[in-house]
Backbone as JSON Lines, residues from 0, in Angstrom:
{"i":0,"aa":"X","n":[23.56,5.91,-15.56],"ca":[24.39,5.83,-14.63],"c":[25.78,6.49,-14.9]}
{"i":1,"aa":"X","n":[26.32,7.08,-14.1],"ca":[27.51,7.77,-14.46],"c":[28.8,6.57,-14.48]}
{"i":2,"aa":"X","n":[28.63,5.72,-13.4],"ca":[29.6,4.72,-13.13],"c":[28.64,3.3,-13.06]}
{"i":3,"aa":"X","n":[29.05,2.27,-13.86],"ca":[28.47,1.11,-13.68],"c":[29.08,0.08,-12.77]}
{"i":4,"aa":"X","n":[28.59,-0.58,-11.87],"ca":[29.05,-1.43,-11.17],"c":[29.38,-2.79,-12.07]}
{"i":5,"aa":"X","n":[30.18,-3.65,-11.45],"ca":[30.42,-4.94,-12.1],"c":[29.26,-5.87,-12.15]}
{"i":6,"aa":"X","n":[28.15,-5.72,-11.28],"ca":[26.84,-6.44,-11.48],"c":[25.94,-5.69,-10.86]}
{"i":7,"aa":"X","n":[24.59,-5.68,-11.28],"ca":[23.63,-5.13,-10.82],"c":[22.29,-5.88,-10.56]}
{"i":8,"aa":"X","n":[21.91,-5.84,-9.3],"ca":[20.7,-6.61,-8.87],"c":[19.4,-5.73,-8.6]}
{"i":9,"aa":"X","n":[18.53,-6.13,-9.35],"ca":[17.09,-5.43,-9.32],"c":[16.04,-6.33,-8.75]}
{"i":10,"aa":"X","n":[14.88,-5.64,-8.46],"ca":[13.72,-6.47,-8.11],"c":[13.04,-7.44,-8.98]}
{"i":11,"aa":"X","n":[12.61,-6.7,-10.12],"ca":[11.76,-7.28,-11.23],"c":[12.5,-7.14,-12.54]}
{"i":12,"aa":"X","n":[11.82,-7.86,-13.47],"ca":[12.23,-8.11,-14.92],"c":[12.0,-6.88,-15.52]}
{"i":13,"aa":"X","n":[10.91,-5.97,-15.18],"ca":[10.74,-4.68,-15.83],"c":[11.95,-3.64,-15.54]}
{"i":14,"aa":"X","n":[12.44,-3.77,-14.45],"ca":[13.46,-3.0,-14.04],"c":[14.81,-3.28,-14.61]}
{"i":15,"aa":"X","n":[14.96,-4.72,-14.79],"ca":[16.06,-5.21,-15.53],"c":[16.23,-4.83,-16.88]}
{"i":16,"aa":"X","n":[14.88,-4.97,-17.63],"ca":[14.85,-4.54,-18.83],"c":[15.06,-2.93,-19.04]}
{"i":17,"aa":"X","n":[14.5,-2.21,-17.98],"ca":[14.87,-0.67,-18.17],"c":[16.36,-0.54,-17.87]}
{"i":18,"aa":"X","n":[17.15,-1.42,-17.06],"ca":[18.55,-1.01,-16.9],"c":[19.29,-1.4,-18.15]}
{"i":19,"aa":"X","n":[18.77,-2.31,-18.72],"ca":[19.52,-2.73,-20.2],"c":[19.23,-1.66,-21.31]}
{"i":20,"aa":"X","n":[17.89,-1.27,-21.5],"ca":[17.48,-0.36,-22.38],"c":[17.79,0.88,-22.09]}
{"i":21,"aa":"X","n":[17.75,1.4,-20.91],"ca":[17.86,3.0,-20.65],"c":[19.33,3.41,-20.06]}
{"i":22,"aa":"X","n":[19.78,2.32,-19.28],"ca":[21.08,2.71,-18.64],"c":[22.21,1.92,-19.5]}
{"i":23,"aa":"X","n":[21.89,1.21,-20.37],"ca":[23.13,0.42,-21.24],"c":[23.8,-0.56,-20.36]}
{"i":24,"aa":"X","n":[23.06,-1.09,-19.44],"ca":[23.85,-2.28,-18.83],"c":[23.85,-3.59,-19.54]}
{"i":25,"aa":"X","n":[24.96,-4.3,-19.58],"ca":[25.0,-5.54,-20.34],"c":[24.06,-6.51,-19.78]}
{"i":26,"aa":"X","n":[23.33,-7.28,-20.43],"ca":[22.32,-8.03,-20.1],"c":[22.93,-9.28,-19.12]}
{"i":27,"aa":"X","n":[24.25,-9.51,-19.32],"ca":[24.73,-10.55,-18.54],"c":[25.19,-10.03,-17.09]}
{"i":28,"aa":"X","n":[25.16,-8.64,-16.9],"ca":[25.61,-8.02,-15.81],"c":[24.6,-7.5,-15.02]}
{"i":29,"aa":"X","n":[23.3,-7.79,-15.09],"ca":[22.1,-7.48,-14.3],"c":[20.98,-8.58,-14.13]}
{"i":30,"aa":"X","n":[20.78,-8.88,-12.8],"ca":[19.93,-9.9,-12.61],"c":[18.63,-9.49,-11.86]}
{"i":31,"aa":"X","n":[17.51,-9.99,-12.28],"ca":[16.1,-9.72,-11.39],"c":[16.01,-10.78,-10.39]}
{"i":32,"aa":"X","n":[16.12,-10.29,-9.24],"ca":[16.19,-11.28,-7.92],"c":[14.74,-11.58,-7.32]}
{"i":33,"aa":"X","n":[14.07,-10.38,-7.38],"ca":[12.66,-10.38,-6.9],"c":[12.79,-9.62,-5.41]}
{"i":34,"aa":"X","n":[11.55,-9.55,-4.79],"ca":[11.6,-8.92,-3.68],"c":[11.13,-9.8,-2.3]}
{"i":35,"aa":"X","n":[11.67,-9.67,-1.28],"ca":[11.39,-10.53,-0.08],"c":[10.09,-10.04,0.55]}
{"i":36,"aa":"X","n":[9.61,-8.79,0.21],"ca":[8.37,-8.41,0.6],"c":[7.29,-9.42,0.6]}
{"i":37,"aa":"X","n":[7.13,-10.14,-0.66],"ca":[5.91,-10.9,-0.82],"c":[6.14,-12.25,-0.29]}
{"i":38,"aa":"X","n":[7.3,-12.5,0.43],"ca":[7.47,-14.04,0.99],"c":[6.35,-14.32,1.76]}
{"i":39,"aa":"X","n":[5.73,-13.41,2.54],"ca":[4.62,-13.62,3.3],"c":[3.47,-14.44,2.66]}
{"i":40,"aa":"X","n":[3.23,-14.13,1.48],"ca":[2.18,-14.82,0.8],"c":[2.45,-16.18,0.03]}
{"i":41,"aa":"X","n":[3.68,-16.63,0.28],"ca":[4.1,-17.79,-0.41],"c":[3.73,-18.95,0.34]}
{"i":42,"aa":"X","n":[3.71,-19.95,-0.35],"ca":[3.34,-21.43,0.2],"c":[4.43,-21.78,1.31]}
{"i":43,"aa":"X","n":[5.62,-21.41,1.09],"ca":[6.57,-21.66,2.13],"c":[6.58,-21.04,3.31]}
{"i":44,"aa":"X","n":[5.97,-19.65,3.27],"ca":[5.74,-19.05,4.5],"c":[4.6,-19.57,5.28]}
{"i":45,"aa":"X","n":[3.51,-19.95,4.51],"ca":[2.34,-20.6,5.21],"c":[2.89,-21.96,6.12]}
{"i":46,"aa":"X","n":[3.73,-22.53,5.44],"ca":[4.22,-23.84,6.19],"c":[4.92,-23.4,7.57]}
{"i":47,"aa":"X","n":[5.64,-22.31,7.53],"ca":[6.45,-21.98,8.75],"c":[5.92,-20.69,9.55]}
{"i":48,"aa":"X","n":[4.81,-20.36,9.21],"ca":[4.22,-19.19,9.78],"c":[3.74,-19.54,11.31]}
{"i":49,"aa":"X","n":[4.27,-18.77,12.05],"ca":[3.91,-18.83,13.42],"c":[3.41,-17.5,13.88]}
{"i":50,"aa":"X","n":[2.33,-17.45,14.53],"ca":[1.42,-16.28,14.94],"c":[1.85,-15.87,16.3]}
{"i":51,"aa":"X","n":[3.06,-15.41,16.4],"ca":[3.31,-14.97,17.83],"c":[2.94,-13.4,18.06]}
{"i":52,"aa":"X","n":[2.62,-12.64,16.89],"ca":[2.28,-11.47,17.15],"c":[0.66,-11.66,17.55]}
{"i":53,"aa":"X","n":[0.15,-10.86,18.46],"ca":[-1.33,-10.87,18.76],"c":[-1.84,-9.94,17.81]}
{"i":54,"aa":"X","n":[-2.86,-10.37,16.91],"ca":[-3.46,-9.73,15.79],"c":[-4.42,-8.51,16.44]}
{"i":55,"aa":"X","n":[-4.58,-7.43,15.9],"ca":[-5.3,-6.35,16.42],"c":[-6.99,-6.85,16.07]}
{"i":56,"aa":"X","n":[-7.79,-6.43,16.79],"ca":[-9.13,-6.7,16.69],"c":[-9.63,-5.82,15.56]}
{"i":57,"aa":"X","n":[-10.35,-6.09,14.5],"ca":[-10.72,-5.52,13.58],"c":[-12.39,-5.33,13.59]}
{"i":58,"aa":"X","n":[-13.03,-4.33,12.74],"ca":[-14.49,-4.36,12.73],"c":[-14.93,-5.67,12.0]}
{"i":59,"aa":"X","n":[-16.33,-5.98,12.26],"ca":[-16.84,-7.33,11.68],"c":[-16.81,-6.95,9.98]}
{"i":60,"aa":"X","n":[-17.12,-5.92,9.65],"ca":[-17.26,-5.59,8.18],"c":[-16.63,-4.29,8.01]}
{"i":61,"aa":"X","n":[-15.66,-4.14,7.14],"ca":[-15.06,-2.91,6.88],"c":[-14.48,-2.99,5.44]}
{"i":62,"aa":"X","n":[-14.29,-1.61,4.97],"ca":[-13.65,-1.35,3.72],"c":[-12.4,-0.7,3.86]}
{"i":63,"aa":"X","n":[-11.29,-1.2,3.42],"ca":[-9.87,-0.71,3.67],"c":[-9.53,0.42,2.6]}
{"i":64,"aa":"X","n":[-9.34,1.59,3.21],"ca":[-8.78,2.61,2.18],"c":[-7.45,2.84,2.48]}
{"i":65,"aa":"X","n":[-6.86,2.48,1.41],"ca":[-5.36,2.73,1.39],"c":[-4.78,4.15,0.89]}
{"i":66,"aa":"X","n":[-4.12,4.68,1.56],"ca":[-3.54,6.02,1.09],"c":[-2.43,5.87,0.12]}
{"i":67,"aa":"X","n":[-2.14,6.77,-0.58],"ca":[-0.99,6.82,-1.64],"c":[-0.12,7.63,-1.38]}
{"i":68,"aa":"X","n":[1.25,7.53,-1.93],"ca":[2.3,8.19,-1.43],"c":[2.21,9.67,-2.35]}
{"i":69,"aa":"X","n":[1.64,9.7,-3.37],"ca":[1.45,11.18,-3.97],"c":[0.53,11.95,-3.26]}
{"i":70,"aa":"X","n":[0.69,13.17,-3.17],"ca":[-0.15,14.07,-2.79],"c":[-1.54,14.31,-3.33]}
{"i":71,"aa":"X","n":[-2.68,14.05,-2.71],"ca":[-3.88,14.55,-3.12],"c":[-4.78,14.44,-1.89]}
{"i":72,"aa":"X","n":[-6.0,15.12,-1.95],"ca":[-6.74,15.31,-0.83],"c":[-7.42,14.14,-0.44]}
{"i":73,"aa":"X","n":[-6.9,13.22,0.19],"ca":[-7.75,11.97,0.62],"c":[-8.87,12.02,1.4]}
{"i":74,"aa":"X","n":[-8.83,13.25,2.28],"ca":[-9.98,13.5,2.99],"c":[-11.29,13.7,2.49]}
{"i":75,"aa":"X","n":[-11.09,14.38,1.06],"ca":[-12.44,14.51,0.24],"c":[-12.88,13.17,0.01]}
{"i":76,"aa":"X","n":[-11.97,12.23,-0.54],"ca":[-12.62,10.98,-0.79],"c":[-13.16,10.26,0.33]}
{"i":77,"aa":"X","n":[-12.53,10.32,1.33],"ca":[-12.88,9.67,2.6],"c":[-14.32,10.2,3.01]}
{"i":78,"aa":"X","n":[-14.48,11.43,3.04],"ca":[-15.72,12.06,3.33],"c":[-16.99,11.64,2.45]}
{"i":79,"aa":"X","n":[-16.47,11.7,1.22],"ca":[-17.68,11.06,0.28],"c":[-17.92,9.6,0.48]}
{"i":80,"aa":"X","n":[-16.99,8.67,0.62],"ca":[-17.05,7.32,0.93],"c":[-17.67,7.15,2.38]}
{"i":81,"aa":"X","n":[-17.49,7.9,3.31],"ca":[-18.06,7.71,4.65],"c":[-19.75,8.06,4.54]}
{"i":82,"aa":"X","n":[-20.01,9.08,3.7],"ca":[-21.35,9.46,3.51],"c":[-21.98,8.23,2.66]}
{"i":83,"aa":"X","n":[-21.45,7.83,1.64],"ca":[-22.01,6.79,0.88],"c":[-22.27,5.35,1.62]}
{"i":84,"aa":"X","n":[-21.4,5.24,2.56],"ca":[-21.51,4.04,3.36],"c":[-22.53,4.22,4.4]}
{"i":85,"aa":"X","n":[-22.68,5.4,4.89],"ca":[-23.65,5.61,6.04],"c":[-25.2,5.57,5.34]}
{"i":86,"aa":"X","n":[-25.23,5.93,4.09],"ca":[-26.48,5.96,3.49],"c":[-26.92,4.64,3.06]}
{"i":87,"aa":"X","n":[-26.01,3.86,2.38],"ca":[-26.27,2.55,1.73],"c":[-25.93,1.38,2.19]}
{"i":88,"aa":"X","n":[-24.74,1.37,3.07],"ca":[-24.06,0.12,3.46],"c":[-23.66,0.4,4.91]}
{"i":89,"aa":"X","n":[-24.67,0.64,5.84],"ca":[-24.53,1.03,7.16],"c":[-23.62,0.1,8.27]}
{"i":90,"aa":"X","n":[-23.8,-1.13,7.47],"ca":[-23.11,-2.4,8.44],"c":[-21.57,-2.13,8.25]}
{"i":91,"aa":"X","n":[-21.24,-1.29,7.51],"ca":[-19.53,-1.43,6.96],"c":[-19.03,-0.21,7.92]}
{"i":92,"aa":"X","n":[-17.79,-0.47,8.16],"ca":[-16.79,0.67,8.62],"c":[-15.94,1.04,7.75]}
{"i":93,"aa":"X","n":[-15.03,2.15,7.95],"ca":[-13.98,2.38,6.92],"c":[-12.72,2.27,7.85]}
{"i":94,"aa":"X","n":[-11.66,1.53,7.35],"ca":[-10.31,1.69,8.09],"c":[-9.54,2.37,7.0]}
{"i":95,"aa":"X","n":[-8.74,3.27,7.42],"ca":[-7.88,4.11,6.8],"c":[-6.35,3.8,7.08]}
{"i":96,"aa":"X","n":[-5.61,3.25,6.08],"ca":[-4.07,3.24,6.35],"c":[-3.41,4.11,5.44]}
{"i":97,"aa":"X","n":[-2.78,5.28,6.03],"ca":[-2.02,6.36,5.23],"c":[-0.85,5.7,4.7]}
{"i":98,"aa":"X","n":[-0.47,6.03,3.57],"ca":[0.92,5.54,3.18],"c":[2.0,6.04,3.95]}
{"i":99,"aa":"X","n":[2.97,4.96,4.28],"ca":[4.16,5.61,5.15],"c":[4.95,6.49,4.61]}
{"i":100,"aa":"X","n":[5.02,6.7,3.36],"ca":[5.9,7.74,2.56],"c":[5.09,8.86,1.96]}
{"i":101,"aa":"X","n":[3.87,8.99,2.49],"ca":[3.02,9.98,1.86],"c":[3.61,11.48,1.83]}
{"i":102,"aa":"X","n":[3.32,12.06,0.6],"ca":[3.84,13.36,0.59],"c":[2.69,14.39,1.29]}
{"i":103,"aa":"X","n":[3.06,14.76,2.43],"ca":[1.98,15.6,3.27],"c":[2.55,17.12,3.22]}
{"i":104,"aa":"X","n":[3.58,17.55,2.67],"ca":[3.91,18.8,2.88],"c":[3.74,19.59,4.12]}
{"i":105,"aa":"X","n":[4.11,18.79,5.24],"ca":[4.34,19.24,6.68],"c":[2.84,19.06,7.29]}
{"i":106,"aa":"X","n":[1.91,18.75,6.57],"ca":[0.54,18.54,7.22],"c":[0.34,17.34,7.92]}
{"i":107,"aa":"X","n":[-0.27,17.27,9.11],"ca":[-0.66,16.06,9.79],"c":[-1.7,15.36,9.21]}
{"i":108,"aa":"X","n":[-1.64,13.95,9.02],"ca":[-2.71,13.22,8.52],"c":[-3.78,13.1,9.68]}
{"i":109,"aa":"X","n":[-4.95,13.56,9.29],"ca":[-6.05,13.52,10.26],"c":[-7.35,13.04,9.45]}
{"i":110,"aa":"X","n":[-7.71,11.9,9.44],"ca":[-8.93,11.29,8.7],"c":[-10.27,12.0,9.49]}
{"i":111,"aa":"X","n":[-11.33,12.02,8.65],"ca":[-12.53,12.5,9.07],"c":[-13.12,11.69,10.22]}
{"i":112,"aa":"X","n":[-13.84,12.44,11.02],"ca":[-14.45,11.73,12.2],"c":[-15.26,10.48,11.77]}
{"i":113,"aa":"X","n":[-15.16,9.23,12.55],"ca":[-15.77,8.28,12.04],"c":[-15.06,7.07,11.22]}
{"i":114,"aa":"X","n":[-13.96,7.49,10.76],"ca":[-13.02,6.7,9.95],"c":[-11.83,6.26,10.95]}
{"i":115,"aa":"X","n":[-11.57,4.95,10.95],"ca":[-10.75,4.34,11.76],"c":[-9.25,4.15,11.33]}
{"i":116,"aa":"X","n":[-8.36,4.8,11.88],"ca":[-6.87,4.51,11.64],"c":[-6.55,3.19,11.64]}
{"i":117,"aa":"X","n":[-5.89,2.69,10.72],"ca":[-5.51,1.14,10.74],"c":[-4.96,0.71,12.08]}
{"i":118,"aa":"X","n":[-5.57,-0.24,12.75],"ca":[-5.09,-0.62,14.0],"c":[-3.76,-1.35,13.98]}
{"i":119,"aa":"X","n":[-3.42,-1.9,12.83],"ca":[-2.11,-2.5,12.71],"c":[-1.07,-1.66,12.8]}
{"i":120,"aa":"X","n":[-1.14,-0.36,12.65],"ca":[-0.11,0.63,12.67],"c":[0.29,0.94,13.98]}
{"i":121,"aa":"X","n":[-0.49,0.65,15.0],"ca":[0.04,0.88,16.24],"c":[0.52,-0.48,16.98]}
{"i":122,"aa":"X","n":[0.16,-1.56,16.53],"ca":[0.61,-2.88,17.01],"c":[2.02,-3.23,16.66]}
{"i":123,"aa":"X","n":[3.0,-3.08,17.31],"ca":[4.42,-3.46,17.05],"c":[4.9,-2.94,15.74]}
{"i":124,"aa":"X","n":[4.36,-1.55,15.53],"ca":[4.95,-0.74,14.34],"c":[6.56,-0.28,14.73]}
{"i":125,"aa":"X","n":[7.18,-0.12,13.54],"ca":[8.53,0.45,13.77],"c":[8.48,2.13,13.32]}
{"i":126,"aa":"X","n":[9.39,2.69,13.88],"ca":[9.43,3.97,13.41],"c":[10.9,4.26,12.78]}
{"i":127,"aa":"X","n":[10.9,5.0,11.59],"ca":[11.88,5.27,10.81],"c":[11.94,6.8,10.7]}
{"i":128,"aa":"X","n":[12.61,7.58,11.49],"ca":[12.38,9.11,11.51],"c":[11.07,9.33,11.94]}
{"i":129,"aa":"X","n":[10.42,10.1,11.24],"ca":[8.92,10.43,11.62],"c":[7.84,9.44,11.07]}
{"i":130,"aa":"X","n":[8.45,8.44,10.34],"ca":[7.41,7.6,9.6],"c":[7.08,6.39,10.66]}
{"i":131,"aa":"X","n":[5.94,5.87,10.52],"ca":[5.54,4.8,11.15],"c":[5.29,3.64,10.09]}
{"i":132,"aa":"X","n":[5.86,2.65,10.37],"ca":[6.04,1.51,9.4],"c":[5.4,0.33,9.85]}
{"i":133,"aa":"X","n":[4.29,-0.08,9.46],"ca":[3.61,-1.37,10.22],"c":[4.49,-2.74,9.77]}
{"i":134,"aa":"X","n":[4.42,-3.53,10.51],"ca":[4.93,-4.86,10.4],"c":[4.42,-5.54,9.17]}
{"i":135,"aa":"X","n":[5.32,-6.12,8.15],"ca":[4.87,-6.65,6.92],"c":[3.81,-7.87,7.33]}
{"i":136,"aa":"X","n":[4.07,-8.57,8.31],"ca":[3.16,-9.84,8.43],"c":[1.87,-9.39,8.89]}
{"i":137,"aa":"X","n":[1.52,-8.01,9.16],"ca":[0.34,-7.8,9.67],"c":[-0.66,-7.16,8.44]}
{"i":138,"aa":"X","n":[0.14,-7.12,7.16],"ca":[-0.58,-6.74,6.07],"c":[-1.6,-7.54,5.71]}
{"i":139,"aa":"X","n":[-1.27,-8.94,5.84],"ca":[-2.14,-10.09,5.46],"c":[-3.5,-9.85,6.32]}
{"i":140,"aa":"X","n":[-3.34,-9.65,7.52],"ca":[-4.4,-9.62,8.47],"c":[-5.43,-8.46,8.06]}
{"i":141,"aa":"X","n":[-4.88,-7.3,7.84],"ca":[-5.75,-6.25,7.63],"c":[-6.58,-6.32,6.14]}
{"i":142,"aa":"X","n":[-5.69,-6.77,5.06],"ca":[-6.32,-7.05,3.77],"c":[-7.13,-8.14,3.81]}
{"i":143,"aa":"X","n":[-7.02,-9.36,4.16],"ca":[-7.81,-10.49,4.04],"c":[-8.95,-10.44,4.79]}
{"i":144,"aa":"X","n":[-9.02,-9.67,5.9],"ca":[-10.3,-9.53,6.57],"c":[-10.99,-8.4,6.03]}
{"i":145,"aa":"X","n":[-10.72,-7.71,5.08],"ca":[-11.6,-6.6,4.53],"c":[-12.66,-7.05,3.46]}
{"i":146,"aa":"X","n":[-13.73,-6.32,3.09],"ca":[-14.62,-6.88,2.06],"c":[-14.07,-6.18,0.97]}
{"i":147,"aa":"X","n":[-13.71,-4.96,0.89],"ca":[-13.24,-4.36,-0.3],"c":[-12.11,-3.39,0.17]}
{"i":148,"aa":"X","n":[-11.23,-3.27,-0.82],"ca":[-10.03,-2.2,-0.62],"c":[-10.08,-1.19,-1.74]}
{"i":149,"aa":"X","n":[-10.06,0.16,-1.25],"ca":[-10.09,1.19,-2.18],"c":[-8.74,2.07,-1.82]}
{"i":150,"aa":"X","n":[-8.24,2.48,-2.99],"ca":[-7.05,3.37,-2.95],"c":[-6.45,3.62,-4.15]}
{"i":151,"aa":"X","n":[-5.47,4.52,-4.17],"ca":[-4.6,4.89,-5.39],"c":[-3.67,4.01,-5.84]}
{"i":152,"aa":"X","n":[-2.95,4.36,-6.62],"ca":[-1.78,3.62,-7.2],"c":[-0.64,3.35,-6.15]}
{"i":153,"aa":"X","n":[-0.58,2.24,-5.67],"ca":[0.37,1.79,-4.52],"c":[0.66,0.35,-4.71]}
{"i":154,"aa":"X","n":[1.97,-0.07,-4.26],"ca":[2.36,-1.36,-4.3],"c":[1.31,-2.42,-3.6]}
{"i":155,"aa":"X","n":[0.54,-1.91,-2.64],"ca":[-0.34,-2.86,-2.06],"c":[-1.5,-3.35,-3.06]}
{"i":156,"aa":"X","n":[-1.59,-2.78,-4.13],"ca":[-2.33,-3.73,-5.29],"c":[-1.83,-4.97,-5.34]}
{"i":157,"aa":"X","n":[-0.54,-5.22,-5.23],"ca":[0.07,-6.43,-5.5],"c":[-0.29,-7.36,-4.24]}
{"i":158,"aa":"X","n":[-0.32,-6.9,-3.08],"ca":[-0.81,-7.77,-1.89],"c":[-2.2,-8.07,-1.94]}
{"i":159,"aa":"X","n":[-3.03,-6.93,-2.43],"ca":[-4.45,-7.46,-2.59],"c":[-4.69,-8.34,-3.59]}
{"i":160,"aa":"X","n":[-4.07,-8.41,-4.73],"ca":[-3.99,-9.43,-5.66],"c":[-3.71,-10.76,-5.23]}
{"i":161,"aa":"X","n":[-2.6,-10.8,-4.53],"ca":[-2.19,-12.13,-3.97],"c":[-3.18,-12.74,-3.08]}
{"i":162,"aa":"X","n":[-3.89,-11.88,-2.35],"ca":[-4.79,-12.41,-1.47],"c":[-6.27,-12.51,-2.1]}
{"i":163,"aa":"X","n":[-6.19,-12.14,-3.51],"ca":[-7.53,-12.24,-4.28],"c":[-8.66,-11.49,-3.52]}
{"i":164,"aa":"X","n":[-8.09,-10.12,-3.3],"ca":[-9.2,-9.19,-2.65],"c":[-9.64,-8.14,-3.85]}
{"i":165,"aa":"X","n":[-10.93,-7.72,-3.92],"ca":[-11.12,-6.71,-4.84],"c":[-10.61,-5.25,-4.48]}
{"i":166,"aa":"X","n":[-9.96,-4.58,-5.47],"ca":[-9.44,-3.5,-5.28],"c":[-9.94,-2.44,-6.27]}
{"i":167,"aa":"X","n":[-10.57,-1.35,-5.68],"ca":[-11.2,-0.16,-6.64],"c":[-9.98,0.67,-6.65]}
{"i":168,"aa":"X","n":[-9.41,1.05,-7.78],"ca":[-8.29,1.94,-7.93],"c":[-8.79,3.27,-8.37]}
{"i":169,"aa":"X","n":[-8.39,4.34,-7.59],"ca":[-8.86,5.72,-7.63],"c":[-8.08,6.28,-8.68]}
{"i":170,"aa":"X","n":[-8.54,6.74,-9.72],"ca":[-7.76,7.23,-10.81],"c":[-8.61,8.59,-11.4]}
{"i":171,"aa":"X","n":[-8.81,9.55,-10.48],"ca":[-9.73,10.53,-10.88],"c":[-8.98,11.84,-11.05]}
{"i":172,"aa":"X","n":[-9.35,12.83,-11.78],"ca":[-8.69,14.06,-11.92],"c":[-9.24,14.98,-10.81]}
{"i":173,"aa":"X","n":[-8.54,15.28,-9.68],"ca":[-9.03,16.18,-8.67],"c":[-8.46,17.7,-8.7]}
{"i":174,"aa":"X","n":[-7.93,17.77,-9.92],"ca":[-7.53,19.24,-10.21],"c":[-6.15,19.72,-9.71]}
{"i":175,"aa":"X","n":[-5.57,18.68,-9.05],"ca":[-4.28,19.03,-8.62],"c":[-3.23,19.24,-9.7]}
{"i":176,"aa":"X","n":[-2.69,20.31,-9.59],"ca":[-1.77,20.78,-10.96],"c":[-0.44,20.02,-10.76]}
{"i":177,"aa":"X","n":[-0.13,19.43,-9.72],"ca":[1.11,18.65,-9.44],"c":[1.07,17.33,-10.09]}
{"i":178,"aa":"X","n":[0.12,16.44,-9.52],"ca":[-0.11,15.24,-9.99],"c":[-1.35,14.58,-9.33]}
{"i":179,"aa":"X","n":[-2.3,14.53,-10.24],"ca":[-3.6,14.12,-9.81],"c":[-3.61,12.51,-9.74]}
{"i":180,"aa":"X","n":[-4.43,11.84,-9.01],"ca":[-4.47,10.4,-8.94],"c":[-4.65,9.9,-10.43]}
{"i":181,"aa":"X","n":[-5.31,10.52,-11.41],"ca":[-5.39,10.1,-12.74],"c":[-4.11,10.21,-13.39]}
{"i":182,"aa":"X","n":[-3.41,11.18,-13.28],"ca":[-1.83,11.4,-13.84],"c":[-1.09,10.17,-13.39]}
{"i":183,"aa":"X","n":[-1.24,10.11,-12.1],"ca":[-0.16,9.04,-11.4],"c":[-0.54,7.71,-11.96]}
{"i":184,"aa":"X","n":[-1.94,7.3,-12.14],"ca":[-2.29,6.1,-12.82],"c":[-1.65,6.02,-14.14]}
């Protein structure tokens, strides 16, 4: 950093250590505060939780496919997954949640036919420019009711872990010269 503030606050211990190691910040002038994003999963929130949002109706059995921020052709993976489910696990549906900051290079996200766009994205979502941002308290609903979560490297892995849900991480080489899911992993 060109100019260092009198004190720096970061989310996690790793970022604090990077600040000390790479930015030369004095250890007494940097604090790891944590992120409020995960408060929804804490015991304190469970005590005060009020369910004033009407929760969207979800399929009885579904696999949640989480999109990643980096650009790779998620539709190819979704098509293969849809075919596999139709052949072997016909009682399941696929819900697709695109990443809100996905690198689309101007293309509109359109999942394959038969794949459901996450219904929590339309329920009380907020818009920020052209991005559709879901309410954080609906993350728990969509994750906890899924049978399996599949996706790339995304911070949603933390939410899935907090809810003790299995997460199949995609880390394959799709031939993308910019950044494949494997390189991102």
